[in-house]
N, C-alpha and C positions, 0 to 999 in steps of 0.2 A: 610523480605525486607521492607525498608522504603517506604512510599507511596509518589508518585510524581504526582498523578493524580489531575489536577486542580479542577475537579468536587468534589473531596473529601477533599480538603484542605481549611482551613479558610484563610482569608486575612492575619492574623498574621503568619500562617504557611508558606504561600507563601513568605512573607517578610523574615522570618528567614531561608528559604530554600536557599537564595542567588542564585537563578536560573539566569543563564546568557544565556541560549538558550532554545528553545522549539521544541517539535516534534508534528507534526500534522498528524493524520491518516485520510485518505480520502477514504471512502468506497462506498457502494451501498446497495440497497435492491431490489433483483430480484431473479428469479428462478435459482437455481443451480442444474440442473437435477431434479430428484424427491427425492433425498436422502440427500441433504445438506440444512441447514437452509438458508432462504432467505437473512439473514444479513451476510452471509459468508465473503464478502469482507471487511465489517466494523469490524467484529469480529477478523479476521486474522490481519488486519493492526493495530488495536488498541491493541490487545494482544501482538503482537510483539513489538509495540512501548513501552509498559510498561516494557517489558523484556529488551529492549535496554536501557531504563532509569535506570534500576537496575545496568547497567554496565558502565554508563557514569556519571561523576559528574556534577551537576548543570543543568540537563536536565528536563524541565517541560513538562509533558504530557498533551497536550490540549484535550478538548472534541473532539471526532471524528466527522467528517462530515458523517452522516449516509445514506444520499441519494445523488447519483451522477447523471451523465447523462447515462441513460439506455434505450434510445429510440430504439436502435437496438435489444433489448431483449424483448420488451413489447408485442410481440405476445404471450408470455408465462406468465400465471398468477403466482404469483401476483407481477407484476413489478411496482415499483414506479420510477419516473424519474423527474429530474429537467431539464429545458432547458439548452442548452450550455451557454447562457448568464447568467442565474441564478447561476449555479454551479461555473462558473468563478468568478462571483461577490462575492459569498459566500466565496470562498477560498481567494480572494483578501481582503475582509473585515476582515476575521479572521487574516490574516497575518498583515494587517495594525493595528489591535487592539493590536497585540503582540508588534509591533514597538512602539506604543503609550505608552505602559506599560514599555518601557525601554529595551526590549530585541530585539536585531537586528540580532540574529543568529537563523535561522529557518530551521529545517529538515522536509521535507514532505515525509511521508511514504504512498505511494499510494497502494490501494488494488484492483483497478478496471480499466480495459482497457479504458472505456469511459471517465475516468477522466484525462487521460494523456495530451490531448490537453488543457483542462481548466487549469490544474496546470501550464503548460508551459506559457499560455497566462497571467494568473494572476501573475505569478512570474516575467515575463518580465515587466508587467505594474508596479509592485511594485518597481522594480529596476529603472525604468524611473523616478518615483516620489521620491524614497528614495535610492539614489545611494549608501549609506553606508550600506544598508541591505545586509545580507549574507544569501543566500538561497541555500540549497542543497536538492536533492530529490533522492528517490529510486522509479523509476516509474514502474518497472515491476519485482516484487520480484519473480514471477513464472518463469521468464526466468533466472534470476540470480541464483536461487536455483539449476537449472539443470546444470549450469556451475560450481558451487561450489562443488557439490557432486561428488563422484567418478563415472566414467563411469560404466554403468550397474546397477546403483541404481534403475533407472526406467526401466520398461519393455516395455512400448509402447509410442512412440512419444516423447521420452525423458521427459515424465511426464506432458507435456503441455496439454492444452485444458481447456475449461470452465467446471469446476467441473470434470476435468479429473483426471488422476492418482495422480498428484502432489497436486492439490488443495484439492482433496478428502482426501488424506493422512494427510495434515496439519489440515484439519477440524476435522478428527477423533482424532487427537492428542490434539488439543486445545479445542474443544468443542464437543466431541463425543456424549454427551447427547442430542445434538440438531440434530442428524443425524439418518437416517434410512438406514443402509448399505445394507439391503436386497433389496432395490429398485435401487441400482446402475446399470448403463447401460454402454454400449460401443458403441460410434458412432465416426468413423474416417472419416472425410470428404475426399472423394476420387477424387474430381475434382478441388482442389485448385492447384496453381502453386507455387512451391518453389521460394522464392525471390520476389514474386509479392504480393502486398497488395491488396486483393480484398475487396471492401466495401460492405460486405454482410449484409443482415438482418439475424439474427440468425436462424430464422425459415427456411431459404433457405438451411442451411447446417446441420440441425438436427431436429428430431421430438420428442426429449426427454428433450430439454433445457440443453443439455450436449454434450460436445465433448471430444475426448480422451477416455481412458479406465478407467472408475471409478471403475470397478470391481477389478483392480489391486491395489487400494489404501489401505494402512495400516497405523495404528497409529505409527508403528515403523518407517516407512519412514517419516511420518510427524514430528516425534521427531528429526530425523536427519536434516530435512529441517529447523525446528525451530532453532536448534543449530547453523547451519552454517549461517543462515540469521542474527540472532542476533549478532553473532560474527563479521560478515562482516560489518554490519552497525555501531556497537559500535566502532569497530576498525577505521572505516573511520572518525567518529565524533571525536574520541580521536586524530587522526592525524591532523584533522582540528584545534582542540583545541591547539595542540602543536605549531601551527603557528598563533594563534589568528584568525583563519579562513581567513588568508591572502593567497589567492590562486593566487595572481597576478604573472604574468610571469616576469622574469628578464628584458626582453625587453617589455615595456608597455608604453602606452600613458597616461593612467589615473591611478594614484596611489590610492590604497585603504586606507581609513582613519581609 
């Protein structure tokens, strides 16, 4: 496969690559149970971003954001966190840099729940200043994967959870060498309310830095997750390309340029 990682390209190669859009992975560095590498969210989002670029013409893979907002996880070592204002500004600055370099189509691949709000705010602020910018995002791959795979793929909690069945599986597939499967645990929060978003500190709902059932994770499930997520995102970007990222409704007030 050709290399599309900006970190590994020369300026000449970037120019000759004729890139017209970019993908930004936004991750974190925090405890993922006792069995998955602390950089899981960054590793997953960046590895999947590279695979997506292999399936989409003209997609430049930006360096990942490796630390996000993780204040709600910092009871467990070794958590690094930026403030909400800082991570929002980092995302904003990276997108603005892309725009200044002549690319106005940006896809954000998020790997961490604490980054959802900062990505939203940064994107809205970019659109206010640069109305011609086109920004799309995949904010919760862990939810989408459960919807894309056949019912019954996951055994517990439809695979969700922090370092749960799904995330453990994709980690085992993408970077199993950084995992310790023998330390996987199972913690199912039993006092949360379906449909209500509780603003917990992670230590209030687990004592292992993990939720869901990591013991059910397998590399085979992770491979299935990887395939459907890459296909889903690549197909979405190609569909946007087919319309030059013109997502405007037939009935609209402001026309996209």
